[in-house]
C-alpha positions as CSV (number, residue, x, y, z in Angstrom):
1,M,-38.8,10.2,-2.7
2,S,-36.7,13.6,-2.3
3,E,-33.6,13.1,-0.8
4,S,-34.9,15.2,2.4
5,C,-37.3,13.0,2.9
6,T,-35.0,9.8,2.7
7,R,-32.7,11.5,5.5
8,V,-35.6,12.0,7.5
9,V,-36.8,8.1,7.1
10,T,-33.1,6.7,7.3
11,S,-31.6,8.8,9.9
12,S,-34.4,7.3,12.7
13,S,-32.5,4.3,12.4
14,P,-30.7,3.1,15.3
15,A,-26.9,3.7,15.6
16,G,-26.5,0.0,15.2
17,G,-28.3,-0.4,11.8
18,G,-31.1,-2.7,13.7
19,P,-34.4,-2.2,12.9
20,A,-36.2,1.1,14.0
21,S,-38.3,1.3,16.8
22,T,-42.1,1.8,16.1
23,W,-42.2,5.2,17.9
24,A,-39.1,6.4,15.9
25,I,-41.2,5.6,12.5
26,D,-44.2,7.5,13.3
27,R,-42.2,10.6,14.4
28,A,-40.3,10.3,10.5
29,M,-43.6,9.7,9.1
30,R,-44.8,12.9,10.9
31,R,-42.2,14.5,9.6
32,V,-42.6,13.1,6.0
33,R,-46.4,14.5,5.9
34,K,-45.0,17.9,6.6
35,I,-42.6,17.7,3.7
36,V,-44.1,15.5,1.2
37,P,-47.2,18.5,-0.7
38,G,-50.7,17.1,-0.2
39,L,-49.4,13.7,1.8
40,P,-52.8,12.6,3.5
41,E,-52.2,13.6,7.8
42,T,-53.9,9.7,8.0
43,F,-50.7,8.4,5.7
44,V,-48.7,5.5,7.8
45,F,-45.8,4.1,7.3
46,H,-47.7,0.4,6.2
47,D,-49.3,2.5,3.5
48,L,-45.7,2.5,2.1
49,R,-45.9,-1.4,2.2
50,H,-49.1,-1.6,0.9
51,F,-47.9,0.4,-2.6
52,F,-44.5,-1.7,-2.6
53,A,-47.0,-5.0,-2.5
54,S,-49.3,-3.6,-5.3
55,S,-46.5,-2.4,-7.5
56,L,-45.0,-5.9,-7.3
57,I,-48.6,-7.3,-8.5
58,E,-49.1,-4.5,-11.0
59,A,-45.4,-5.6,-12.2
60,G,-46.6,-8.9,-13.1
61,L,-44.8,-10.8,-9.9
62,D,-46.5,-14.0,-9.1
63,V,-48.6,-14.4,-5.8
64,K,-45.2,-16.7,-4.6
65,R,-42.6,-13.8,-5.3
66,V,-44.7,-11.2,-3.7
67,Q,-45.3,-13.6,-0.8
68,A,-41.7,-13.8,-0.1
69,L,-41.0,-10.1,-0.6
70,L,-43.2,-9.4,2.0
71,R,-42.6,-12.2,4.0
72,H,-45.8,-13.4,4.4
73,A,-45.7,-16.9,5.9
74,S,-48.0,-18.2,3.2
75,A,-49.6,-17.2,0.0
76,K,-53.1,-17.4,1.8
77,T,-51.9,-14.4,3.6
78,T,-51.2,-12.6,0.3
79,L,-53.9,-13.8,-1.4
80,D,-56.6,-13.0,1.2
81,T,-55.0,-9.5,1.6
82,Y,-54.2,-8.5,-2.0
83,G,-55.8,-11.1,-4.1
84,H,-58.4,-8.4,-5.8
85,L,-55.1,-6.9,-7.2
86,F,-54.0,-9.9,-9.3
87,P,-55.1,-10.0,-12.7
88,N,-57.6,-11.8,-13.8
89,Q,-56.4,-15.0,-15.4
90,D,-59.8,-15.8,-17.3
91,D,-59.3,-13.0,-20.1
92,A,-55.5,-14.4,-20.4
93,V,-57.2,-17.8,-20.6
94,R,-59.7,-16.8,-23.4
95,A,-57.6,-14.9,-25.6
96,K,-54.6,-17.8,-25.2
97,L,-57.7,-20.6,-26.6
98,G,-58.7,-18.0,-29.2
99,T,-55.4,-17.7,-30.4
100,F,-55.0,-21.8,-30.5
101,Y,-58.1,-21.9,-31.8
102,A,-57.8,-19.5,-34.5
103,A,-54.4,-21.3,-35.5
104,Q,-55.8,-24.8,-36.3
105,P,-57.0,-25.5,-39.7
106,E,-60.7,-26.4,-40.5
107,A,-60.9,-30.2,-40.6
108,D,-62.0,-32.0,-43.8
109,G,-65.6,-33.5,-43.8
110,L,-66.5,-31.9,-40.2
111,V,-69.3,-33.9,-39.0
112,T,-71.5,-32.3,-36.6
113,L,-72.8,-34.7,-33.6
114,Q,-76.0,-33.5,-32.7
115,R,-77.6,-35.2,-29.8
116,Q,-80.6,-37.7,-30.2
117,T,-83.3,-37.3,-28.6
118,G,-86.1,-39.7,-27.3
């Protein structure tokens, strides 16, 4: 983010350093949309939160760490909102099992078990 954008957002905070009001954030975001080329008119502050969350997940953080950083009450909230972004563990499990089995020596005198029918 450019220095001017940072100044727009941070200058909206109250003098006491507490949280900014939703009105101040909205006003700052309107100014940011004018400064940043190509930023859609529908871009809002909450979009930054989603960007932050998806960046954490892409960086490989686990669900509990993402939950803590987003201050969700439970991991369920995090998974309900961002579960589709977490990598599919099935592929990782298959790869690890493939490596494990490939490293095992062949058994001498391997007996094939067959199901006996009727």
